[in-house]
SETORDO-265418 format. One line per 4 residues: their letters; for each residue x, y, z of C-alpha. Coordinates in steps of 0.1 Angstrom, whole numbers. Example, Ala and Ser with C-alpha at 12.3 -4.5 7.8 and 13.67 -1.06 7.14 Angstrom:
2
AS = 123:-45:78; 137:-11:71
END
This chain:
1092
MSHK = -321:64:810; -301:94:821; -309:129:813; -279:133:790
TKFR = -290:101:771; -324:113:766; -311:148:754; -289:131:729
KRFH = -317:110:715; -339:141:711; -310:158:695; -304:131:670
ANVL = -341:132:661; -341:168:655; -310:164:632; -325:137:612
LHVG = -357:157:608; -341:188:595; -318:167:573; -348:147:558
ILIL = -368:180:551; -338:193:532; -332:160:512; -370:160:503
LTGF = -368:195:492; -338:191:472; -355:158:455; -385:178:448
VTVL = -368:207:429; -345:183:412; -374:163:398; -389:196:386
SQNT = -357:207:369; -356:173:350; -391:177:337; -392:214:329
KDDS = -392:226:293; -393:261:281; -408:263:246; -416:300:246
QLAD = -408:322:217; -382:342:238; -363:310:246; -365:300:209
LITL = -350:333:198; -322:330:223; -316:294:212; -315:304:176
KHES = -290:333:181; -268:319:210; -236:305:196; -222:283:225
DDNL = -225:245:228; -259:231:236; -274:266:236; -262:271:272
LSIQ = -241:298:287; -221:304:318; -217:340:331; -207:359:363
FSNV = -218:393:375; -198:409:404; -215:441:418; -227:454:384
TIQD = -258:475:376; -288:458:359; -279:480:330; -243:467:329
GLEI = -256:432:331; -280:434:302; -250:449:281; -228:419:291
LADK = -256:395:284; -263:409:250; -228:402:239; -231:367:251
INVG = -264:357:235; -261:379:205; -296:393:210; -302:431:217
FSYN = -324:446:244; -346:476:241; -359:494:272; -363:528:290
PDDL = -333:532:313; -355:553:337; -375:519:343; -344:501:358
PNKR = -338:505:395; -306:519:407; -292:487:423; -263:463:418
VSFS = -263:426:414; -238:398:420; -244:362:410; -230:335:386
MVNV = -248:310:366; -232:280:349; -244:261:318; -279:275:318
PGLE = -303:289:291; -299:326:283; -336:333:295; -327:321:329
VIYR = -300:348:332; -326:375:319; -351:366:346; -324:366:372
LLEG = -313:400:362; -347:415:363; -354:401:399; -370:428:420
TNLE = -378:451:390; -412:457:375; -400:446:341; -405:417:319
PVLP = -391:405:285; -414:404:254; -407:397:218; -418:424:193
PTKD = -431:414:158; -397:423:141; -378:399:163; -347:420:162
VIIL = -344:426:199; -360:417:233; -380:445:246; -381:449:285
RKKE = -414:466:294; -434:472:326; -454:442:335; -487:464:338
AKIE = -479:481:304; -492:467:272; -473:472:238; -495:480:208
FDVV = -478:479:174; -494:504:152; -491:503:113; -458:512:104
QETI = -456:546:85; -420:555:83; -386:539:86; -359:557:105
TGTV = -322:551:99; -292:564:115; -258:558:132; -244:563:167
VDAS = -209:572:176; -187:582:206; -187:620:209; -151:621:219
TGEA = -136:595:196; -161:593:167; -160:555:169; -192:535:163
LPGV = -211:522:192; -227:489:188; -256:477:211; -270:512:217
NILI = -306:510:229; -332:531:209; -366:534:221; -397:554:209
EGTG = -403:575:239; -433:564:260; -434:529:246; -415:497:246
TGTT = -409:496:210; -373:500:199; -341:484:185; -302:484:189
TNVE = -273:494:168; -254:468:150; -215:464:150; -211:494:128
GEFE = -233:516:150; -261:515:126; -298:511:132; -332:510:116
LSVP = -364:515:133; -402:518:121; -422:545:138; -459:553:136
DMDV = -453:589:126; -427:617:126; -438:634:157; -422:608:183
NLVF = -391:613:201; -363:586:203; -345:577:234; -308:566:230
SYIG = -292:549:258; -259:530:263; -241:518:292; -215:543:305
YVSQ = -230:571:283; -254:600:289; -288:592:275; -303:615:248
VISL = -338:622:238; -339:633:201; -369:647:182; -372:634:146
EDRT = -385:667:132; -393:650:99; -359:635:95; -356:599:83
HIEV = -319:596:89; -302:611:120; -266:610:134; -262:608:172
ALRM = -231:612:193; -232:602:229; -210:615:257; -196:592:281
DVIS = -210:593:316; -182:582:341; -206:579:372; -228:552:357
ADEL = -196:530:348; -179:534:382; -188:518:414; -201:539:442
VVVG = -186:535:476; -199:545:510; -178:569:528; -184:592:557
YGVQ = -216:614:551; -222:602:515; -208:580:486; -181:585:462
RRSD = -170:569:430; -143:543:437; -120:557:410; -123:592:428
LTGS = -113:579:461; -81:594:477; -83:577:509; -78:540:520
VASV = -113:523:520; -117:486:521; -151:468:513; -163:434:525
SSER = -176:415:494; -214:414:493; -212:375:485; -196:370:518
IENM = -221:390:537; -252:374:518; -241:338:518; -222:331:549
PYQN = -245:320:580; -227:341:605; -245:356:635; -222:383:642
ISQV = -207:409:620; -173:406:635; -174:370:622; -179:384:586
LQGT = -149:408:592; -124:383:604; -96:376:578; -115:394:551
VPGV = -102:430:552; -64:437:551; -54:457:584; -84:446:604
MVRN = -77:424:633; -107:406:648; -100:383:678; -124:359:692
TSAG = -119:368:729; -146:343:741; -168:316:725; -200:302:734
SDPG = -237:311:725; -230:349:727; -194:352:717; -171:382:724
SSIM = -146:397:702; -121:427:699; -114:446:668; -84:469:659
VRGR = -79:486:625; -42:487:617; -28:477:650; -25:494:683
NSIT = -17:530:686; -26:538:723; -11:523:754; -41:527:778
ADNS = -68:543:760; -93:523:738; -80:511:704; -114:500:691
PLIV = -127:515:657; -158:537:655; -189:519:642; -213:537:621
VDGV = -247:522:611; -267:539:583; -248:570:587; -251:574:627
PYEG = -224:564:651; -233:532:668; -225:526:705; -241:491:708
SFRD = -228:455:703; -223:438:670; -244:409:684; -277:430:682
INTN = -273:436:643; -290:411:622; -263:402:595; -291:393:570
DVES = -302:430:572; -267:442:561; -262:456:525; -226:466:527
IEVL = -195:470:550; -168:495:544; -136:502:565; -121:536:565
RDAS = -84:529:574; -63:561:568; -65:594:582; -80:611:553
AAAI = -109:587:550; -116:588:587; -108:623:592; -145:633:587
YGAR = -152:616:620; -124:635:637; -117:623:672; -140:594:668
GSNG = -120:579:639; -85:577:651; -87:541:653; -105:536:621
VILI = -140:536:610; -164:506:601; -194:518:581; -224:496:579
TTKG = -253:501:555; -285:482:558; -308:471:531; -335:493:517
GTEG = -363:487:494; -363:491:456; -391:504:432; -411:476:417
ATTF = -431:445:428; -431:434:462; -405:407:470; -404:382:498
SYRG = -373:362:511; -366:338:538; -335:323:552; -332:294:577
NFSV = -302:278:592; -299:247:616; -266:240:631; -250:215:653
QNYA = -217:224:675; -191:207:694; -158:219:708; -129:223:683
NLPD = -103:216:710; -101:207:747; -69:205:768; -56:169:776
LMDG = -65:170:814; -56:140:835; -84:114:844; -87:98:878
EQFY = -60:71:873; -35:97:860; -44:122:887; -39:96:914
QYKM = -6:85:902; 5:122:897; -4:130:932; 12:99:947
ERFP = 45:108:931; 43:145:939; 29:146:973; 17:110:985
GAMT = 10:124:1020; -18:148:1007; -40:119:993; -73:120:1013
NSER = -95:91:1022; -123:101:1000; -100:105:970; -86:70:977
QIYE = -121:55:980; -131:70:946; -100:58:929; -102:23:944
SGDW = -139:21:932; -129:34:897; -159:58:898; -139:89:891
VDWL = -156:118:871; -149:135:840; -161:171:849; -158:184:813
DLGT = -180:157:801; -207:164:826; -204:202:819; -207:200:780
RTGI = -232:189:755; -238:191:716; -248:226:708; -277:234:687
SNEH = -285:267:669; -317:277:648; -320:310:629; -349:322:608
DIAV = -351:354:588; -379:369:568; -378:400:547; -403:419:526
SGGS = -393:448:502; -407:469:474; -420:502:467; -436:527:443
ETTT = -420:556:425; -423:577:457; -420:551:486; -398:521:490
FYLS = -396:498:520; -376:470:536; -392:451:566; -376:421:582
GNIL = -378:398:613; -352:375:628; -354:348:654; -322:333:668
DVKG = -319:306:693; -285:290:704; -278:264:729; -242:263:734
IILN = -218:235:741; -215:244:778; -243:232:800; -271:260:805
DNYS = -252:284:781; -283:297:761; -289:327:741; -321:340:723
RLSG = -326:371:703; -358:384:685; -352:415:662; -372:434:637
RVNL = -363:460:612; -383:489:593; -363:508:566; -385:533:547
DTRV = -379:560:522; -405:584:511; -401:612:485; -430:638:493
TDWL = -419:660:464; -391:662:439; -371:682:465; -384:668:498
SFGT = -380:632:513; -380:614:545; -369:580:558; -361:558:587
RTQI = -337:530:596; -352:515:628; -344:483:645; -358:468:677
SYGD = -342:438:694; -348:416:725; -321:393:738; -323:366:767
RSGE = -291:350:781; -309:338:812; -295:309:831; -260:305:846
SPEL = -234:280:832; -210:260:852; -180:279:867; -152:273:843
SGGR = -120:291:854; -101:292:885; -92:265:910; -130:259:917
GLFR = -138:258:878; -148:228:858; -116:227:841; -94:223:871
QNPL = -117:203:895; -102:171:911; -114:141:892; -114:120:923
TSPI = -146:137:938; -184:133:936; -205:157:916; -238:140:922
DEDG = -253:126:953; -273:93:958; -306:112:949; -293:125:917
NYTV = -288:161:929; -256:181:926; -234:177:958; -227:210:975
YPWS = -192:200:984; -180:173:958; -148:168:979; -160:159:1014
DDTY = -125:162:1028; -121:199:1014; -150:222:1017; -132:249:1000
FGNP = -143:235:968; -181:240:957; -195:221:928; -190:240:896
LANT = -222:225:880; -243:239:909; -242:272:890; -268:258:867
TFDN = -294:257:896; -291:295:902; -324:313:898; -313:337:870
INKY = -325:364:846; -303:380:821; -323:400:795; -322:432:774
TQLV = -343:453:750; -327:477:725; -343:502:702; -320:518:676
TNNF = -337:544:652; -319:566:625; -343:590:610; -336:616:583
AQLN = -351:644:563; -335:655:531; -340:688:511; -328:692:477
FPFL = -329:729:469; -347:733:435; -331:767:429; -296:753:430
DGLS = -289:720:414; -265:699:435; -272:717:468; -290:696:495
YRLN = -294:697:532; -300:665:555; -309:662:590; -300:630:606
TGVR = -314:619:640; -300:588:656; -315:574:690; -303:541:709
LRNS = -320:531:739; -309:499:757; -323:486:790; -309:455:805
EYAN = -320:434:836; -301:411:857; -312:391:887; -294:361:903
YKAR = -301:340:934; -278:315:949; -298:290:971; -285:269:1000
NTRE = -281:239:976; -249:257:964; -216:264:983; -221:302:982
GLQS = -258:301:991; -251:277:1020; -224:299:1035; -243:330:1031
GGEA = -278:321:1039; -289:327:1005; -273:352:981; -289:377:957
ELNA = -276:402:931; -298:426:910; -288:450:884; -307:474:860
NRNF = -287:493:835; -299:518:809; -280:532:781; -293:563:760
NITL = -275:577:731; -288:606:709; -271:620:678; -281:650:658
ENIA = -264:658:626; -268:686:602; -253:679:569; -251:702:538
NYLH = -238:687:505; -230:707:471; -220:686:441; -214:704:408
DIGD = -196:696:375; -182:723:352; -169:706:322; -140:684:331
HSIG = -142:698:367; -162:680:396; -164:698:428; -181:682:461
VTAV = -183:701:493; -197:686:525; -204:706:559; -216:689:590
FSFE = -226:702:624; -233:674:650; -242:669:686; -239:637:705
DNQY = -251:629:742; -243:596:758; -260:587:791; -255:557:813
RAES = -275:546:845; -271:517:866; -286:505:899; -274:474:917
TEAI = -284:456:950; -265:426:966; -280:408:997; -275:378:1019
DFPN = -289:361:1048; -324:352:1036; -349:335:1057; -355:308:1030
DIIS = -349:300:994; -387:299:984; -389:330:964; -354:339:959
WHAL = -346:376:952; -383:385:955; -377:384:993; -350:411:991
EQAG = -367:432:1018; -364:403:1043; -325:399:1038; -304:403:1068
YSVQ = -279:425:1050; -281:444:1017; -260:470:998; -272:493:971
NTSV = -251:511:945; -259:536:918; -238:547:889; -244:577:867
SDSY = -224:589:836; -231:617:810; -208:628:782; -213:652:752
MISQ = -195:659:720; -200:687:695; -185:687:662; -180:709:631
MLRL = -167:695:598; -159:707:563; -147:684:534; -138:694:498
NYVY = -135:670:470; -121:680:437; -117:659:405; -102:671:371
DSRY = -111:650:341; -112:617:361; -74:620:364; -64:642:392
MITL = -81:642:428; -77:660:459; -96:658:493; -93:683:520
TGRR = -110:678:555; -111:696:586; -131:687:617; -132:704:651
DGYS = -144:683:681; -153:694:716; -156:666:743; -170:673:778
GFGD = -146:648:796; -116:668:790; -101:697:810; -117:732:807
DNKW = -84:744:789; -84:716:763; -119:705:754; -115:713:718
GLFP = -93:698:690; -89:705:654; -82:676:631; -71:683:594
SIAL = -62:661:565; -54:662:529; -52:634:502; -42:632:467
GWNL = -48:607:438; -39:603:403; -57:580:378; -26:575:358
HNES = -42:549:335; -63:578:322; -33:596:308; -28:595:272
FFPM = 9:589:277; 4:558:300; 26:532:284; 8:502:297
ADLF = -29:508:289; -32:475:274; -22:457:305; -36:480:332
SEFK = -72:490:334; -64:508:366; -33:523:379; -40:547:406
PRVS = -13:560:431; -26:578:462; -12:596:491; -27:612:523
LGVN = -16:629:554; -39:638:584; -45:641:620; -70:623:642
GNHA = -77:624:678; -88:599:705; -111:607:734; -114:573:749
VSPY = -114:582:786; -142:582:810; -162:614:813; -149:626:846
QSLS = -113:619:845; -102:655:843; -120:663:876; -110:658:913
RLSE = -129:629:926; -137:613:959; -142:575:966; -164:561:992
QNMM = -149:554:1025; -175:545:1051; -167:543:1087; -183:531:1119
YGSA = -194:558:1144; -198:540:1177; -221:510:1167; -236:529:1137
PAPG = -221:531:1102; -213:567:1090; -207:578:1055; -172:590:1045
YSPS = -150:599:1015; -115:601:1006; -96:616:976; -91:592:947
SLAN = -78:614:919; -65:649:913; -79:673:887; -61:681:854
ENLG = -76:709:835; -50:703:807; -62:669:801; -69:665:762
WETS = -69:645:731; -45:617:721; -34:627:688; -24:605:658
RTLN = -8:618:626; -9:592:597; 8:591:565; -8:566:539
IGLD = 8:557:504; -14:536:484; -17:520:449; -50:507:432
LGLF = -43:484:405; -65:465:378; -49:443:353; -62:425:321
NDRI = -96:445:321; -98:439:358; -93:402:356; -69:410:385
TSDI = -76:437:409; -54:447:440; -47:476:463; -16:482:482
NYYY = -11:506:512; 17:516:534; 11:536:566; 30:554:593
TNTY = 12:566:622; 27:587:650; 6:590:681; 15:616:708
DLLL = 1:632:740; -8:596:752; -32:593:781; -10:578:807
QRTI = -10:577:847; 21:596:858; 35:584:891; 36:613:917
SSVH = 44:618:953; 19:600:977; 18:629:1001; -16:636:989
GITS = -28:600:995; -27:595:955; -1:579:938; -7:589:902
ILQN = -24:615:879; -36:610:843; -17:633:819; -11:637:781
IGET = 23:622:780; 42:595:758; 45:587:722; 41:558:699
KNTG = 47:550:663; 27:524:643; 38:511:607; 23:486:583
LEMA = 19:473:549; -14:459:535; -24:442:502; -56:429:489
LTSR = -58:409:456; -87:394:437; -84:372:406; -107:355:384
NIVS = -83:325:375; -105:304:353; -137:316:336; -153:288:313
PNFM = -189:276:306; -187:246:328; -161:259:355; -151:291:373
WTTS = -124:297:398; -120:331:418; -96:339:445; -95:368:469
GNLS = -69:373:494; -54:398:517; -23:402:539; -13:426:567
FNRN = 21:434:583; 21:456:614; 44:468:639; 40:493:669
EIVD = 67:508:690; 69:529:721; 87:561:712; 86:578:747
LYGD = 69:573:780; 73:601:805; 96:624:787; 128:611:804
GRDD = 136:583:781; 132:555:808; 113:523:805; 83:514:827
IANS = 94:480:838; 64:474:862; 40:478:834; 63:460:808
WFIG = 65:491:786; 99:495:767; 109:523:746; 118:510:711
HPIN = 97:479:716; 60:470:709; 33:481:732; 21:447:743
VNFD = 51:423:751; 57:396:775; 86:404:800; 98:375:821
YVVD = 126:351:828; 136:329:798; 131:290:801; 164:273:788
GVWQ = 149:237:792; 156:212:819; 187:204:839; 200:171:828
LDEA = 219:143:846; 252:152:831; 246:190:844; 241:178:882
DEAA = 271:196:893; 262:230:874; 226:226:887; 238:222:922
EWGS = 256:256:921; 221:271:914; 206:250:943; 188:229:917
QPGF = 190:194:904; 185:172:872; 149:174:862; 143:209:875
VKLR = 137:239:852; 167:257:839; 163:296:835; 188:317:817
DVNG = 213:339:835; 213:366:809; 239:390:822; 261:361:832
DGQL = 268:372:868; 260:339:884; 227:351:899; 192:352:888
GPDD = 177:387:895; 155:414:877; 181:421:852; 178:387:839
RQII = 143:391:826; 139:394:788; 112:405:763; 97:372:750
GQQD = 76:380:720; 47:403:717; 10:397:721; -3:414:691
PKFM = 2:397:657; 30:408:633; 13:393:602; -23:383:593
WGIN = -38:370:562; -69:356:546; -76:337:514; -109:328:499
NTFN = -115:304:469; -147:301:451; -154:273:426; -185:273:404
VNNF = -195:242:386; -229:243:370; -253:254:397; -230:242:426
ELNV = -206:265:445; -179:256:467; -163:283:490; -133:277:509
FIHG = -118:303:534; -86:301:552; -72:327:579; -39:330:595
VHGV = -23:350:623; 14:349:629; 39:365:654; 19:361:686
TRYN = 35:348:718; 13:343:749; 15:329:784; 0:295:786
TWLS = -13:286:820; -18:248:811; 20:244:808; 22:250:845
DDTW = 22:223:870; 8:246:898; -17:223:913; -14:239:946
ADVR = 9:228:974; -11:197:983; -22:187:946; -58:200:951
INTT = -66:209:913; -62:193:881; -37:199:852; -27:185:818
NKNW = -10:155:809; 27:161:802; 59:141:793; 74:146:827
WTPD = 112:142:831; 124:112:848; 159:96:851; 147:70:825
NPTN = 131:97:804; 155:125:804; 135:148:781; 142:183:777
EWIK = 104:188:767; 92:191:804; 103:192:840; 101:166:867
NDLV = 69:160:886; 80:177:918; 65:204:939; 94:228:933
ADYM = 107:216:900; 95:248:883; 117:269:907; 153:281:901
SGIQ = 171:302:928; 137:311:943; 123:322:908; 92:304:895
ASWY = 94:298:859; 65:310:833; 60:293:801; 52:310:770
EDAS = 42:297:738; 38:306:700; 1:313:696; 4:318:658
FIRL = -23:297:640; -36:289:604; -74:281:605; -96:265:580
KDVT = -123:291:590; -152:280:569; -162:258:539; -196:261:522
LSYN = -212:240:495; -242:254:480; -267:246:451; -287:273:432
VPQN = -319:259:417; -320:268:380; -343:298:371; -365:277:347
TLNQ = -373:255:375; -381:282:398; -405:298:374; -426:267:375
IGFN = -429:266:413; -432:305:417; -398:313:432; -373:338:419
RLRL = -344:323:440; -338:290:460; -304:282:474; -295:252:496
FITG = -263:251:513; -241:233:541; -213:252:559; -186:241:583
TNLY = -167:266:604; -137:263:625; -131:230:608; -93:227:616
TFTK = -66:248:633; -28:243:627; -9:258:656; 19:250:681
WSGL = -4:264:708; -12:237:733; -40:256:753; -77:259:747
DPEL = -74:280:715; -48:306:703; -73:332:701; -93:331:733
TGYA = -84:353:761; -90:329:790; -71:296:796; -102:279:810
SYPL = -133:294:792; -161:286:767; -143:264:740; -142:276:705
EREF = -170:256:685; -167:235:655; -200:240:637; -220:225:609
VLGI = -247:243:593; -276:234:571; -296:262:554; -320:273:528
SLGL = -325:307:513; -354:315:490; -371:344:474; -405:351:460
END
């Protein structure tokens, strides 16, 4: 039995084991569900008063406070709730339940609180009390009556909660705003609370009838959104801020935050640049502004800039993700925010009983697509037709034996992934905590592609006094990518290897030279035998102390300290059983890297309301230090392979290198927010940044912004108040900078230029760059015009944004005279513009007791353009930069098809023949030259979209997400027949032209068929795609069943990702950067999520 057969049997056994466990668990909870009966008084009360069929209800909560949820539920079940609002934790919930008893919804709402429902003797309302409290009903002495109205309109308020202060005894108002309550004596105080209104405490003062007017509290009724250095009410936002839905963060089994972001936020482009066990991605917000500088957004985790990788953040720890897109929203981060800002907030503890949660996933993976490579038979026929004299004896022998090899089959496997996450949270009135641990183990679909990660998090908040609190957000992680995978790309890679070769010898070992007649080629599978270590450890700790000044209400000071320390270790040894090791006598490479980042932020906030006026002021002074250290050693000529790199001192030749980098940034920021009567908003921001990497004359930059908003729907004259629940136009204008250059690019530098002095080596140096004391910031000025909409009482919500960004003082290399030995210098020259339109929409299409359907979608249009390069109006043809065109374009000769038989005479004029490629003579001068090259599409997308549909049927939920990218054109290496002059490497099957098959689809199988007039053709393809990104089917176990087994939450799910891609692209994948790299995986995930 082969090793691969054994592996597959073990794999199938593992799959059956995990599936069996999930089936047994599902059967267990289903049996419990069928046999559970709730005969408590509470259930009886709800049954008596609930008006829907079968005494069951369906309900959906989306990011609502518990208090809001209780109010919504009270309307549904026609039963009031009485409680002390101070006992409710300040958190939001999102869930849906279909066709369940009302009591289940109550328990679900109270998850994570210290409250329980009880029934008072009067049975008028359900009282929510602390679990440790006991309600004692004294002999009734007095009856109090009264009414509660809105202070501004005088309208009656039904459902107002009224409690005797210090007890759980209370009642609610009826539809006329009236109430009646028995009290033990006349010395008690009554607490009146209502969703969206300011609570009041009223003393009876011997009154048996009282009139109460409650004032609206906008803050409690409006969603809070995380912004830079604080939070704001969404209705008060003037900038363009987008949020990722909490359901997608919580419910999707993604291992990387970039996967969560892809296709879900308008204007955010996430491209999977590589796949495998540890995939890579690139992110841009609102397209490309810079030509050569970094276009990546700033990442902020728990309020502190984060320089690490997304892969190191456990997605199960994430509470919310916001994206700041326009200049006003991102201006608070100044030079760091020119390419947008992604704010990530991790979970914290809540006051109340300790809760435990577990989430486990098991997945299997296979490749979504592979190129159609030629097998041994096809390769033999292809080579014999193309260059028969190049067929070697060893190739002929393997062909005649029929024992050719499928290299990709040998180098791939079925991938497996396991992830387990545990979290514990809770707290008291003064201290809350959230602790988590995560284990991730991935075995990718390429042989020996393994990745393991261990991570732990401690989030702690402690209130020492009413005015002083401390906290920490700390994560430690360990990653291991040890083990080399087969070589994939290039002529020696797995994809291009000749199938008429021998990968394994008679002893079952990998051959050093699979093609005995051509020792240029090593065995790509031999990489898996390298002695390899690739590990890292990382500590990220963000700590704060906050002082709320007792002598001035609303004034606070916060000290943030952020530290990131990452150490990585890499060691690799190529022994003599590999081509490289055999030729070099053993080859070793060792690297040790250390990244250290520290951030200190002093933040002062002042918030104050004066009547209808709300004022917020934020001031920040920050310091940031980024350090990098690296040491490397390369060595060859070892005496033996026994102890690999550990015999480094015995190597015949070795080279050591060190690298050091330090950079600093100091910033000051001031932001003013003003809101009048929840109608008119203005935000003014100014930030001053200083960066050590720029020239002495230009280290500092000032970046101001202004934003205005108008809640038009709050105006008395608004004519469509019945249609629009929100109608808010916004406009912002601001300036941001980009400092994305290495720390020393403004200085004169020398490069190593060692020489031989006699027979001994001597160190030497030569100039490599000239100084530029004027080197400074790339600057972007952005105008954003937006509109936030809510229709039919927020049944449909949308936000629309148009933006225009002008970026100037681009960081470009200007060509200079080579008299200095240097041909260019980095300067602030050039200009681009970037425009786009974004739209997001969420709709609750159907809401019924047995079925709910919700749709959320987004779309983004983007176009960037080079306005100027070097101040002379000329294009840079060498770099394919053209004024008036997008930054990243393809510039080449245009393929016009294939010369056909009836075009033989015309082809002969070009020195060509039928079956050969036809290139376009653009200028019609009868010659092919540089002027015939054309722009062939752009490499960045013009249009992106994503749409998510969620269907709820009873306790089942189906989630379908589709993502699309359009307007991308890329060079496709696989369309080339460049198999080298004597056909030494493989290519894909094609519909080759022949006299009997005069197709225009592809050229003839000939060594020079892709040439015309000495110009070699290049083939470009539309890389647009529509991808069925993920589909999830889940089942939420009913609450009454969970109560019996001691759980408060149990969810089972199965997810499929990258299920199908609709595209014209014929390569590996339209997203991946490399033509021959780790294939994109199609994955199926089984998982369970539970809470105690």
